[in-house]
Each structure stands twice: as C-alpha cells, then as structure tokens.
KESEPA-993452 format. One line per field, with one value per residue (C-alpha): residue in three letters; chain; residue number from 1; z, y negated, x. Coordinates in nm, 4 decimals, always signed. Example, Ala and Ser with C-alpha at 12.3 -4.5 7.8 and 13.67 -1.06 7.14 Angstrom:
KESEPA-993452
aa: (ala / ser)
ch: (A / A)
i: (1 / 2)
c3: (+0.7800 / +0.7140)
c2: (+0.4500 / +0.1060)
c1: (+1.2300 / +1.3670)
//
This chain:
KESEPA-993452
aa: (met / thr / asp / val / gln / ala / lys / asn / leu / ser / ala / ala / lys / thr / ile / asp / ala / pro / gly / glu / arg / trp / val / gly / tyr / ala / leu / gly / ala / leu / gly / ala / ser / leu / phe / ala / thr / lys / gly / ile / val / ile / lys / leu / ala / leu / ala / glu / asn / val / asp / ala / val / thr / thr / leu / thr / trp / arg / met / ile / ile / ala / val / pro / ile / phe / ala / leu / ile / gly / trp / met / gly / tyr / arg / gln / arg / val / ala / arg / gly / asn / pro / pro / asp / ile / ser / pro / arg / thr / leu / leu / ala / ile / cys / ala / val / gly / ala / leu / gly / tyr / tyr / val / ala / ser / tyr / leu / asp / phe / ala / gly / leu / thr / tyr / ile / ser / ala / gln / phe / asp / arg / leu / ile / leu / leu / thr / ser / pro / phe / phe / val / leu / leu / phe / gly / ala / ile / leu / phe / arg / arg / arg / val / thr / leu / ala / met / ile / ala / ala / leu / val / ala / ser / tyr / leu / gly / leu / val / val / ile / phe / val / his / asp / leu / ala / phe / asp / ala / arg / asp / val / val / arg / gly / thr / leu / leu / val / leu / gly / ala / ala / ile / ala / tyr / ala / gly / tyr / gln / leu / leu / ala / lys / pro / leu / ile / asp / arg / thr / gly / ser / arg / phe / phe / thr / ser / leu / ala / met / thr / ser / ala / gly / val / ala / val / val / ala / his / phe / leu / leu / thr / his / asn / ala / gly / asp / leu / leu / leu / pro / pro / asn / ala / met / leu / leu / met / leu / ala / met / gly / thr / val / ser / thr / val / leu / pro / ala / tyr / leu / ile / ala / ala / ala / ile / gly / arg / ile / gly / ser / glu / pro / thr / ser / val / met / gly / asn / ile / ser / pro / leu / val / thr / ile / ala / leu / ala / val / thr / ile / leu / gly / glu / thr / phe / ser / ile / trp / his / ala / val / gly / ala / ala / leu / val / leu / gly / gly / val / ile / thr / phe / gly / arg / leu / ser / ala / arg / ala / ala / ala / arg / pro / gly)
ch: (A / A / A / A / A / A / A / A / A / A / A / A / A / A / A / A / A / A / A / A / A / A / A / A / A / A / A / A / A / A / A / A / A / A / A / A / A / A / A / A / A / A / A / A / A / A / A / A / A / A / A / A / A / A / A / A / A / A / A / A / A / A / A / A / A / A / A / A / A / A / A / A / A / A / A / A / A / A / A / A / A / A / A / A / A / A / A / A / A / A / A / A / A / A / A / A / A / A / A / A / A / A / A / A / A / A / A / A / A / A / A / A / A / A / A / A / A / A / A / A / A / A / A / A / A / A / A / A / A / A / A / A / A / A / A / A / A / A / A / A / A / A / A / A / A / A / A / A / A / A / A / A / A / A / A / A / A / A / A / A / A / A / A / A / A / A / A / A / A / A / A / A / A / A / A / A / A / A / A / A / A / A / A / A / A / A / A / A / A / A / A / A / A / A / A / A / A / A / A / A / A / A / A / A / A / A / A / A / A / A / A / A / A / A / A / A / A / A / A / A / A / A / A / A / A / A / A / A / A / A / A / A / A / A / A / A / A / A / A / A / A / A / A / A / A / A / A / A / A / A / A / A / A / A / A / A / A / A / A / A / A / A / A / A / A / A / A / A / A / A / A / A / A / A / A / A / A / A / A / A / A / A / A / A / A / A / A / A / A / A / A / A / A / A / A / A / A / A / A / A / A / A / A / A / A / A / A / A / A / A / A / A / A / A / A / A / A / A / A / A / A / A / A)
i: (1 / 2 / 3 / 4 / 5 / 6 / 7 / 8 / 9 / 10 / 11 / 12 / 13 / 14 / 15 / 16 / 17 / 18 / 19 / 20 / 21 / 22 / 23 / 24 / 25 / 26 / 27 / 28 / 29 / 30 / 31 / 32 / 33 / 34 / 35 / 36 / 37 / 38 / 39 / 40 / 41 / 42 / 43 / 44 / 45 / 46 / 47 / 48 / 49 / 50 / 51 / 52 / 53 / 54 / 55 / 56 / 57 / 58 / 59 / 60 / 61 / 62 / 63 / 64 / 65 / 66 / 67 / 68 / 69 / 70 / 71 / 72 / 73 / 74 / 75 / 76 / 77 / 78 / 79 / 80 / 81 / 82 / 83 / 84 / 85 / 86 / 87 / 88 / 89 / 90 / 91 / 92 / 93 / 94 / 95 / 96 / 97 / 98 / 99 / 100 / 101 / 102 / 103 / 104 / 105 / 106 / 107 / 108 / 109 / 110 / 111 / 112 / 113 / 114 / 115 / 116 / 117 / 118 / 119 / 120 / 121 / 122 / 123 / 124 / 125 / 126 / 127 / 128 / 129 / 130 / 131 / 132 / 133 / 134 / 135 / 136 / 137 / 138 / 139 / 140 / 141 / 142 / 143 / 144 / 145 / 146 / 147 / 148 / 149 / 150 / 151 / 152 / 153 / 154 / 155 / 156 / 157 / 158 / 159 / 160 / 161 / 162 / 163 / 164 / 165 / 166 / 167 / 168 / 169 / 170 / 171 / 172 / 173 / 174 / 175 / 176 / 177 / 178 / 179 / 180 / 181 / 182 / 183 / 184 / 185 / 186 / 187 / 188 / 189 / 190 / 191 / 192 / 193 / 194 / 195 / 196 / 197 / 198 / 199 / 200 / 201 / 202 / 203 / 204 / 205 / 206 / 207 / 208 / 209 / 210 / 211 / 212 / 213 / 214 / 215 / 216 / 217 / 218 / 219 / 220 / 221 / 222 / 223 / 224 / 225 / 226 / 227 / 228 / 229 / 230 / 231 / 232 / 233 / 234 / 235 / 236 / 237 / 238 / 239 / 240 / 241 / 242 / 243 / 244 / 245 / 246 / 247 / 248 / 249 / 250 / 251 / 252 / 253 / 254 / 255 / 256 / 257 / 258 / 259 / 260 / 261 / 262 / 263 / 264 / 265 / 266 / 267 / 268 / 269 / 270 / 271 / 272 / 273 / 274 / 275 / 276 / 277 / 278 / 279 / 280 / 281 / 282 / 283 / 284 / 285 / 286 / 287 / 288 / 289 / 290 / 291 / 292 / 293 / 294 / 295 / 296 / 297 / 298 / 299 / 300 / 301 / 302 / 303 / 304 / 305 / 306 / 307 / 308 / 309 / 310 / 311 / 312 / 313 / 314 / 315 / 316 / 317 / 318 / 319 / 320 / 321 / 322 / 323)
c3: (+13.9268 / +13.9129 / +14.2296 / +14.2174 / +13.8553 / +13.9411 / +14.2120 / +13.9780 / +13.7476 / +13.9778 / +14.1909 / +14.2227 / +14.5439 / +14.7877 / +14.7868 / +15.1261 / +15.0416 / +15.2189 / +14.8981 / +14.7040 / +14.9791 / +14.9731 / +14.5907 / +14.6469 / +14.8790 / +14.6401 / +14.3489 / +14.5631 / +14.6657 / +14.3132 / +14.1726 / +14.4388 / +14.3630 / +13.9915 / +14.0585 / +14.2574 / +13.9497 / +13.7943 / +13.9665 / +13.8670 / +13.5108 / +13.4923 / +13.6455 / +13.3965 / +13.1110 / +13.2371 / +13.2162 / +12.8619 / +12.8066 / +12.7812 / +12.9647 / +13.1828 / +12.9168 / +12.6599 / +12.9041 / +13.0174 / +12.6489 / +12.5721 / +12.8814 / +12.7525 / +12.4045 / +12.5289 / +12.8135 / +12.6948 / +12.4082 / +12.6514 / +12.9077 / +12.6425 / +12.5224 / +12.8723 / +12.9211 / +12.6014 / +12.7086 / +13.0414 / +12.8882 / +12.6478 / +12.9450 / +13.1456 / +12.8454 / +12.7847 / +13.1565 / +13.1207 / +13.3442 / +13.1082 / +13.2635 / +13.2930 / +12.9779 / +12.9909 / +12.8645 / +13.2157 / +13.3511 / +13.0551 / +13.0915 / +13.4634 / +13.4079 / +13.1471 / +13.3872 / +13.6843 / +13.4659 / +13.3523 / +13.7121 / +13.8254 / +13.5229 / +13.3662 / +13.6201 / +13.9071 / +13.6809 / +13.5217 / +13.8523 / +13.9798 / +13.6652 / +13.6704 / +14.0398 / +13.9849 / +13.7806 / +14.0980 / +14.3948 / +14.4551 / +14.3566 / +14.7197 / +14.8481 / +14.5646 / +14.6609 / +15.0262 / +14.9452 / +14.7228 / +15.0037 / +15.2025 / +14.9547 / +15.1796 / +15.4219 / +15.1718 / +15.0963 / +15.4752 / +15.4769 / +15.1695 / +15.3091 / +15.6415 / +15.4744 / +15.2105 / +15.3612 / +15.7355 / +15.7698 / +16.1165 / +16.2025 / +16.5247 / +16.7253 / +16.6517 / +16.2811 / +16.3216 / +16.5143 / +16.2329 / +15.9875 / +16.2010 / +16.2216 / +15.8495 / +15.7669 / +16.0308 / +15.8457 / +15.5240 / +15.7065 / +15.8279 / +15.4698 / +15.3259 / +15.5717 / +15.5149 / +15.1293 / +15.1465 / +15.2465 / +14.9094 / +14.6552 / +14.8203 / +14.5207 / +14.3409 / +14.6568 / +14.7275 / +14.3666 / +14.3524 / +14.6843 / +14.5871 / +14.2540 / +14.4065 / +14.6930 / +14.4268 / +14.2566 / +14.5964 / +14.6378 / +14.2809 / +14.3191 / +14.6485 / +14.4685 / +14.1906 / +14.4492 / +14.6177 / +14.2970 / +14.1200 / +14.3678 / +14.2822 / +13.9039 / +13.9408 / +14.1216 / +13.8234 / +13.5411 / +13.6713 / +13.7295 / +13.3868 / +13.1919 / +13.4272 / +13.4054 / +13.0305 / +12.9672 / +13.2410 / +13.1017 / +12.7451 / +12.8384 / +13.0227 / +12.7281 / +12.5011 / +12.7492 / +12.7694 / +12.3923 / +12.3502 / +12.6121 / +12.4242 / +12.0792 / +12.2375 / +12.3805 / +12.1551 / +11.7942 / +11.6937 / +11.5942 / +11.9573 / +12.0077 / +11.7963 / +12.0563 / +12.0631 / +12.1281 / +12.4977 / +12.5643 / +12.3707 / +12.5936 / +12.8957 / +12.7445 / +12.6862 / +13.0405 / +13.1719 / +12.9729 / +13.0532 / +13.3636 / +13.5614 / +13.4485 / +13.2766 / +13.4280 / +13.7929 / +13.7392 / +13.6549 / +13.9363 / +14.1876 / +14.0384 / +14.0686 / +14.4270 / +14.5184 / +14.3735 / +14.6009 / +14.9357 / +14.9082 / +14.8754 / +15.2322 / +15.2561 / +14.9046 / +15.0045 / +15.3070 / +15.0704 / +14.8695 / +15.1636 / +15.0547 / +14.7425 / +14.9031 / +15.0406 / +14.6889 / +14.5524 / +14.8102 / +14.7417 / +14.3620 / +14.3871 / +14.5990 / +14.3924 / +14.0344 / +14.0569 / +14.3201 / +14.5428 / +14.8945 / +15.1829 / +15.5186 / +15.8741 / +15.8282 / +15.5220 / +15.7302 / +16.0133 / +15.7772 / +15.5858 / +15.9096 / +16.0334 / +15.6970 / +15.6734 / +16.0403 / +16.0033 / +15.6773 / +15.8009 / +16.1336 / +15.9444 / +15.7165 / +16.0083 / +16.1863 / +15.8740 / +15.8217 / +16.1723 / +16.1347 / +15.8158 / +15.9709 / +16.2808 / +16.2418 / +16.2346)
c2: (-10.1751 / -10.3369 / -10.3499 / -10.7551 / -10.7596 / -10.6186 / -10.8676 / -11.1554 / -11.0543 / -11.1703 / -11.4594 / -11.3841 / -11.4485 / -11.1670 / -11.0140 / -10.9495 / -10.6909 / -10.3583 / -10.1550 / -10.3710 / -10.3566 / -9.9658 / -9.9836 / -10.2334 / -9.9829 / -9.7015 / -9.8963 / -10.0050 / -9.6558 / -9.5290 / -9.8083 / -9.7442 / -9.3748 / -9.4272 / -9.6600 / -9.3775 / -9.1533 / -9.3743 / -9.1859 / -8.8471 / -8.9463 / -9.0718 / -8.7457 / -8.5408 / -8.7638 / -8.6910 / -8.3240 / -8.3837 / -8.5431 / -8.8996 / -9.1394 / -9.4323 / -9.7030 / -9.5246 / -9.4742 / -9.8305 / -9.9445 / -9.7344 / -9.8736 / -10.2217 / -10.1411 / -10.0061 / -10.2539 / -10.5850 / -10.6422 / -10.5773 / -10.8192 / -11.0787 / -11.0691 / -11.1103 / -11.4116 / -11.5690 / -11.5367 / -11.6902 / -11.9776 / -12.0411 / -12.0366 / -12.2915 / -12.5207 / -12.4992 / -12.5869 / -12.8892 / -12.7449 / -12.6286 / -12.4695 / -12.6455 / -12.5345 / -12.7663 / -12.6241 / -12.6091 / -12.4107 / -12.1729 / -12.1016 / -12.0430 / -11.7968 / -11.6025 / -11.5910 / -11.4762 / -11.2302 / -11.0728 / -11.0409 / -10.8689 / -10.6632 / -10.5963 / -10.6004 / -10.4450 / -10.1945 / -10.0905 / -10.0357 / -9.8413 / -9.6202 / -9.5650 / -9.4769 / -9.2101 / -9.0223 / -8.9547 / -8.9345 / -8.7777 / -8.9567 / -8.9536 / -9.1251 / -9.3767 / -9.4779 / -9.5222 / -9.7388 / -9.9636 / -9.9953 / -10.1929 / -10.4794 / -10.7112 / -10.7095 / -10.8732 / -11.1351 / -11.2159 / -11.2290 / -11.4578 / -11.6697 / -11.7152 / -11.8087 / -12.0305 / -12.1829 / -12.1300 / -11.9147 / -11.7741 / -11.4341 / -11.2666 / -10.9891 / -10.7694 / -10.8203 / -10.7189 / -10.4129 / -10.3072 / -10.3632 / -10.1538 / -9.8786 / -9.8527 / -9.8539 / -9.5974 / -9.3745 / -9.4338 / -9.3495 / -9.0125 / -8.9124 / -9.0455 / -8.8473 / -8.5363 / -8.5639 / -8.6614 / -8.3075 / -8.1815 / -8.4246 / -8.7135 / -8.8948 / -8.8945 / -8.9835 / -9.2820 / -9.4056 / -9.3608 / -9.5240 / -9.8283 / -9.8659 / -9.8461 / -10.0725 / -10.3231 / -10.2882 / -10.3625 / -10.6802 / -10.7910 / -10.7484 / -10.9343 / -11.2193 / -11.2052 / -11.2227 / -11.5255 / -11.7163 / -11.6266 / -11.7918 / -12.1606 / -12.0739 / -11.8922 / -12.1972 / -12.4167 / -12.1908 / -11.9427 / -11.5742 / -11.4453 / -11.6841 / -11.6258 / -11.2387 / -11.2522 / -11.4652 / -11.2910 / -10.9382 / -11.0542 / -11.2003 / -10.8896 / -10.6777 / -10.8715 / -10.8112 / -10.4343 / -10.3971 / -10.5884 / -10.3565 / -10.0514 / -10.1697 / -10.2387 / -9.8962 / -9.6727 / -9.6234 / -9.7306 / -9.3761 / -9.2685 / -9.3960 / -9.1084 / -8.8383 / -8.4945 / -8.4739 / -8.3782 / -8.6610 / -8.9069 / -8.8040 / -8.8943 / -9.2337 / -9.2955 / -9.1962 / -9.4340 / -9.7370 / -9.6671 / -9.4548 / -9.5730 / -9.9386 / -10.0885 / -9.8951 / -9.9332 / -10.3103 / -10.3603 / -10.1289 / -10.3277 / -10.6560 / -10.5468 / -10.4364 / -10.7824 / -10.9339 / -10.7361 / -10.7060 / -10.9605 / -10.9166 / -10.8167 / -10.5097 / -10.4115 / -10.4371 / -10.2153 / -9.9549 / -9.9634 / -9.7937 / -9.4669 / -9.4713 / -9.3040 / -9.0256 / -8.9685 / -8.9682 / -8.7192 / -8.4813 / -8.4986 / -8.4753 / -8.1451 / -7.9889 / -8.1028 / -8.1449 / -7.8903 / -8.1411 / -8.0424 / -8.1917 / -8.0991 / -8.2161 / -8.4753 / -8.6200 / -8.6247 / -8.8051 / -9.0561 / -9.1165 / -9.1690 / -9.4362 / -9.6184 / -9.6253 / -9.7233 / -10.0036 / -10.1386 / -10.1279 / -10.2979 / -10.5636 / -10.6331 / -10.6870 / -10.9172 / -11.1101 / -11.1595 / -11.3025 / -11.5265 / -11.6602 / -11.7236 / -11.9008 / -12.2820 / -12.4728)
c1: (+1.5269 / +1.1679 / +0.9463 / +0.9527 / +0.8683 / +0.5280 / +0.4555 / +0.5468 / +0.2655 / -0.0257 / -0.1085 / -0.4747 / -0.6652 / -0.7220 / -1.0724 / -1.2255 / -1.4909 / -1.4084 / -1.4709 / -1.2334 / -0.9702 / -0.9786 / -0.9430 / -0.6492 / -0.4755 / -0.5246 / -0.3784 / -0.0830 / -0.0172 / -0.0424 / +0.1785 / +0.4474 / +0.4275 / +0.4836 / +0.7736 / +0.9263 / +0.9411 / +1.2109 / +1.5041 / +1.3440 / +1.3138 / +1.6814 / +1.7910 / +1.5972 / +1.7400 / +2.0880 / +2.0228 / +1.9304 / +2.2661 / +2.1167 / +2.3418 / +2.2306 / +2.2862 / +2.0769 / +1.7912 / +1.8034 / +1.7976 / +1.4884 / +1.3243 / +1.3723 / +1.2735 / +0.9366 / +0.8615 / +0.9926 / +0.7433 / +0.4591 / +0.5828 / +0.6684 / +0.3025 / +0.1770 / +0.4103 / +0.3043 / -0.0608 / +0.0215 / +0.1953 / -0.1079 / -0.3408 / -0.1371 / -0.1118 / -0.4970 / -0.5482 / -0.3180 / -0.0517 / +0.2254 / +0.5286 / +0.8667 / +1.0509 / +1.3474 / +1.6731 / +1.8138 / +1.5171 / +1.5174 / +1.8920 / +1.8457 / +1.5603 / +1.7653 / +2.0538 / +1.8511 / +1.6612 / +1.9936 / +2.1001 / +1.7849 / +1.6847 / +2.0243 / +2.2953 / +2.0900 / +1.9123 / +2.2499 / +2.4201 / +2.1249 / +2.1019 / +2.4795 / +2.4712 / +2.2186 / +2.4809 / +2.6609 / +2.4175 / +2.0650 / +1.7529 / +1.6367 / +1.9599 / +1.9335 / +1.5828 / +1.6676 / +1.9660 / +1.7509 / +1.4970 / +1.7503 / +1.7541 / +1.5447 / +1.8291 / +2.0599 / +1.7837 / +1.7844 / +2.1652 / +2.1912 / +1.9030 / +2.0903 / +2.4130 / +2.2868 / +1.9650 / +2.0255 / +1.7143 / +1.6529 / +1.7770 / +1.6599 / +1.8262 / +1.5223 / +1.5856 / +1.9537 / +1.8509 / +1.6129 / +1.9056 / +2.1357 / +1.8897 / +1.8295 / +2.2049 / +2.2671 / +2.0226 / +2.2150 / +2.5409 / +2.3938 / +2.3042 / +2.6390 / +2.8486 / +2.6451 / +2.6716 / +3.0368 / +3.1347 / +3.0071 / +3.1549 / +3.3299 / +3.4480 / +3.1039 / +2.9200 / +3.1435 / +3.1215 / +2.7422 / +2.6760 / +2.8837 / +2.7067 / +2.3596 / +2.4536 / +2.5724 / +2.2332 / +2.0606 / +2.2780 / +2.2211 / +1.8439 / +1.8389 / +2.0154 / +1.7567 / +1.4680 / +1.6253 / +1.6919 / +1.3670 / +1.1290 / +1.1996 / +1.1915 / +0.8608 / +0.7105 / +0.8104 / +0.6999 / +0.4502 / +0.4999 / +0.4013 / +0.6125 / +0.9032 / +0.8718 / +0.8409 / +1.1543 / +1.3547 / +1.2769 / +1.3490 / +1.6914 / +1.7832 / +1.6593 / +1.8999 / +2.1882 / +2.1025 / +2.0897 / +2.4162 / +2.5706 / +2.4556 / +2.5771 / +2.9234 / +2.9487 / +2.7364 / +2.6530 / +2.3036 / +2.2262 / +2.2651 / +1.9083 / +1.7847 / +1.7108 / +1.5540 / +1.1790 / +1.2113 / +1.4469 / +1.2165 / +0.9237 / +1.1374 / +1.2216 / +0.8470 / +0.7766 / +1.0529 / +0.9084 / +0.5501 / +0.4794 / +0.7861 / +0.7805 / +0.4809 / +0.1942 / +0.2994 / +0.3681 / +0.0038 / -0.1162 / +0.0883 / -0.0357 / -0.4044 / -0.3374 / -0.1904 / -0.5085 / -0.7283 / -0.5301 / -0.2513 / +0.1205 / +0.2125 / -0.0198 / +0.0790 / +0.4517 / +0.3759 / +0.2157 / +0.5393 / +0.7105 / +0.5644 / +0.7897 / +1.1000 / +0.8656 / +0.7313 / +1.0918 / +1.1969 / +0.9038 / +0.9584 / +1.3435 / +1.3034 / +1.0278 / +1.1325 / +1.5062 / +1.5738 / +1.7683 / +1.8511 / +1.6620 / +1.8112 / +1.7479 / +2.0159 / +1.8246 / +1.5011 / +1.6814 / +1.8384 / +1.5231 / +1.3263 / +1.5834 / +1.5862 / +1.2083 / +1.1642 / +1.4038 / +1.2664 / +0.9024 / +1.0035 / +1.2028 / +0.9035 / +0.6839 / +0.9355 / +0.9903 / +0.6141 / +0.5791 / +0.8738 / +0.7362 / +0.3944 / +0.5478 / +0.5354 / +0.8618)
//
C-alpha cells in the first residue's frame, strides 16, 4: 500500500522552468502508472499459487534494503549539516508503530483483499483513503469539513456501491470479504498518513521512511515465519520474476519517479497525476487478467474518480485559506 511512501522521499523545491514541469508531469504519470501495477502483479502471483503473505514478504525483502540505505544517507546528510533528526526512544518507537500500521497492516489487508475482489475494484476502494484522513482529522483535530467535501465523499462511495452491488450477484461471500479487507486497508493507511506527518517533521522524510519500512519489514517477516515454512520463499522461476517485479517495478521505481516529480512540479500537481492510477489498473486488469468491465464498472469508476478529484481540489483550497 505505498503511494505516501514515495511522497515522503522528497522535499525538494518546485522548479518553474516549463520544460522541467513537463518532465515532472511525465514522471508523475509514469510513477502513478507503475504503482497501479501492484494489484496486477498480486493477481498474477495468486495464479502461480503464491499467497498474499509470501508476496508481501518478498516485496519487503527486495525493497527494505534500498529504502534503508536511502534513510542512512539522509541521516548522515542531516548530521553533516548540523541538523540531526530526533532519535529519542519515544520518537523511534512511534515511527516503528506508525510504519507497521502503514506498511504492514494496510499492505497485508490490501494484499489479502485482492484474493477475493478484482484488481480494479481494489484500486478504487484504496483511492478513497483521503476521505478517512478527513474524517479522522475532523474528529481528532476539529478540522473543518464543508458540505461540498461531504458531497464529494458521497459521490465516491456511491460509485463503490454501484460496483459492489453489481459484483455481489456473482460471488457474494468473496465480494463482501474482499471489500471489507481493502476498506480496512484504506482506513489503516489513512491513520498512517495522519500520524506520520508530525514524525516526518521531527526526523526528516528519508529517515522516517527508512525506519518505518524496516519496522514493517520485520513485522511482515515475523508474520511469514509464524504462518509458513522458511522454504516457502523458494519459488518457481516465473513466480520469482513476479516477486522481483513487485519489489522493483511496483514499489521502488515508482517511489523515485514520484519523488522526482514532486521535486519538479510540487506535491499537489503530482497528487493529481496519481488519479490516473485506477484507469491504468482497469486497463491492465481487463487486458492482462481478463477481468470484466461493464457499464456499471464504468459508472462506478467515474463517480469515484470525480468525487476524489473534487475532494482534492476542495481540500487544497481549504488548506490555502487563512484561519
């Protein structure tokens, strides 16, 4: 579950040159497209009899060392500049807990949910995570919620209901189970986003991401060892290629592409480019996995995307408004 992980890797200033901005848009679109391959790879792995826990474990085995190295480099740079991150025991424990929530709990629920529902429905459910950030912020921090924001929320969830009801007719038990799992992933990821911000401010994005990913990796490996034999990590060549794709093409590479995009065009335009990810997932799911895409899926996807894009614009205006 890793779109915020990419954003945490860069805090560079936006470059205003037109050429650089077009490069930034291209990088953001490519990064979002590669992130969208995650559900496809998981579905292909399931077809190779590789379960969600094993796939998630291989994802961590491949990705964590890379992010740990980046975090160590970020820590050394901050120390060299005389601005070392806060590494008090309380802060370190908090980062480990938040990292486990975002990169272990949310990811596991998402991967498990894909066992039961389509890749395209999974991506649309995850896309509504910002609504839970808003809800938690309103409850815990009394952040302002407007009627227009609520309308955007209702439109998106109406879109999910359209797809849910359509798919329910084919396999009710699996659709309900998968929807609840992925909805849990969206809620856990929203909690991660809300709790991560003050920790990132204290330690820096690279150090935070490194420790958060590492702690989640430990949790994932522990989960694997409690439920599998170590030998289960030995997979056939085709399955190993999928694991390599999960760790690199679907995780590490898009993280750096999104970070580079943020450095050129800023976080908000990059976030808007991320809205193409469900469209990419739908296209890949239909062409590669052979998933059905009916008029009901089209209507549901349009409602979800419209609601999310509208919500993002309203949130940006609210954040920019003084007071």
